[in-house]
C-alpha positions in Angstrom: 9.3 6.5 -18.2 9.0 10.3 -16.0 6.2 11.2 -13.4 4.9 13.5 -16.1 4.4 11.2 -19.0 2.5 8.6 -16.2 0.1 11.8 -15.1 -0.7 12.2 -18.7 -2.1 8.7 -18.9 -3.5 8.9 -15.6 -4.3 12.4 -14.7 -6.5 11.8 -11.5 -3.3 9.4 -10.2 -2.0 10.0 -7.1 1.7 9.1 -6.0 2.9 7.0 -3.0 5.9 4.8 -2.0 5.4 1.3 0.0 7.2 1.3 3.0 8.9 3.5 5.2 12.5 3.3 4.5 14.5 2.1 0.9 14.9 -1.2 1.5 11.0 -1.6 2.6 10.2 0.3 -0.3 12.2 -2.2 -2.6 11.0 -5.3 -0.9 7.4 -4.7 -1.6 7.3 -2.9 -4.9 9.1 -6.5 -6.1 6.6 -8.2 -4.4 3.9 -6.2 -6.2 5.5 -6.7 -9.7 6.1 -10.2 -9.0 2.2 -10.6 -8.3 2.3 -11.8 -4.7 1.7 -8.7 -3.3 -1.9 -7.7 -4.4 -3.2 -5.7 -1.2 -2.1 -3.0 1.4 -3.1 -1.0 3.9 -2.4 1.6 6.4 -4.0 3.6 9.4 -7.1 5.8 9.0 -5.4 8.6 10.9 -2.6 8.6 8.2 -5.4 9.8 5.3 -7.7 11.8 8.0 -4.5 13.9 8.7 -3.5 14.8 5.4 -0.3 12.6 4.7 -2.3 10.7 2.3 -4.9 10.6 -0.3 -7.5 8.2 0.5 -7.2 5.6 -2.3 -10.5 5.3 -4.7 -12.2 2.2 -5.9 -11.2 2.2 -10.1 -8.8 5.0 -9.5 -5.2 4.6 -10.9 -2.7 5.5 -8.9 1.3 5.4 -9.1 3.8 3.4 -6.6 6.8 5.5 -6.6 10.3 4.0 -6.1 12.2 5.4 -3.2 14.2 7.8 -5.8 10.8 9.0 -6.6 10.3 7.3 -10.1 7.3 5.9 -10.9 7.4 1.9 -10.5 4.2 0.4 -10.8 0.2 1.9 -11.7 -2.3 0.4 -9.6 -6.0 0.1 -9.8 -8.0 -0.1 -6.5 -10.4 -2.9 -6.6 -11.7 -3.2 -3.0 -11.7 -0.7 0.0 -12.3 -1.7 3.8 -12.0 -0.5 6.9 -11.1 -2.9 9.6 -9.9 -2.3 12.9 -6.6 -3.9 13.1 -7.5 -7.0 15.8 -10.6 -7.6 12.6 -7.8 -8.0 10.1 -8.2 -11.8 8.6 -5.7 -14.2 7.5 -6.9 -13.6 3.7 -5.9 -10.2 3.6 -2.9 -11.0 5.5 -1.8 -13.2 2.9 -2.5 -11.1 0.1 -0.5 -8.5 1.5 2.4 -10.9 0.1 4.5 -10.0 3.0 4.0 -13.1 5.5 3.3 -16.7 5.4 0.4 -16.4 8.5 -1.7 -13.9 10.3 0.8 -13.5 13.1 4.0 -12.4 11.3 1.7 -9.6 9.4 0.5 -8.6 12.9 4.1 -8.8 14.6 5.5 -6.7 11.6 2.8 -4.2 11.0 2.3 -3.7 14.5 6.4 -2.6 14.2 5.5 -0.8 11.1 3.0 1.2 12.8 4.5 1.5 16.3 7.6 3.6 13.9 4.8 5.6 11.9 2.9 7.1 14.7 1.8 5.0 17.3 -0.2 1.3 17.2 -3.4 0.3 19.0 -5.2 -2.9 18.2 -8.5 -1.1 18.0 -6.8 1.4 15.4 -8.7 1.7 12.2 -6.7 1.0 8.9 -7.8 0.9 5.5 -7.5 -2.5 3.9 -7.2 -2.0 0.0 -6.9 -4.9 -2.4 -5.3 -3.6 -6.1 -4.5 -4.7 -9.2 -1.4 -3.9 -11.3 -2.2 -1.9 -14.7 1.2 -1.0 -16.0 5.3 -1.9 -14.3 7.7 0.9 -15.5 11.7 0.1 -16.6 
């Protein structure tokens, strides 16, 4: 299915990719499809700078493959803005990438350092979602 077909069904959907490399995008998308990953986050600055559109509770957005094809439709069910150092283990585990909070902190610190900088006081947009559709 191509994006134009998906947008007919979800005309308000925003598109995005998980991660900052093909490998990470594929890994995170697979975790979503498997049901292990039910949360994600990015910096508030990312959205305020216009690099991405802020998630919205109830809206269905489309996670794309690295190659730009629809991978999975996700409905946002919760949004919280928290400082990096206030993210709890429950959210970290719901991201599905690590087995504990310390692993989440390490990996996300490295990710944020690669993508604009890190500060333990930086604000994150913490989003929980549910899978609506998976595309082949």
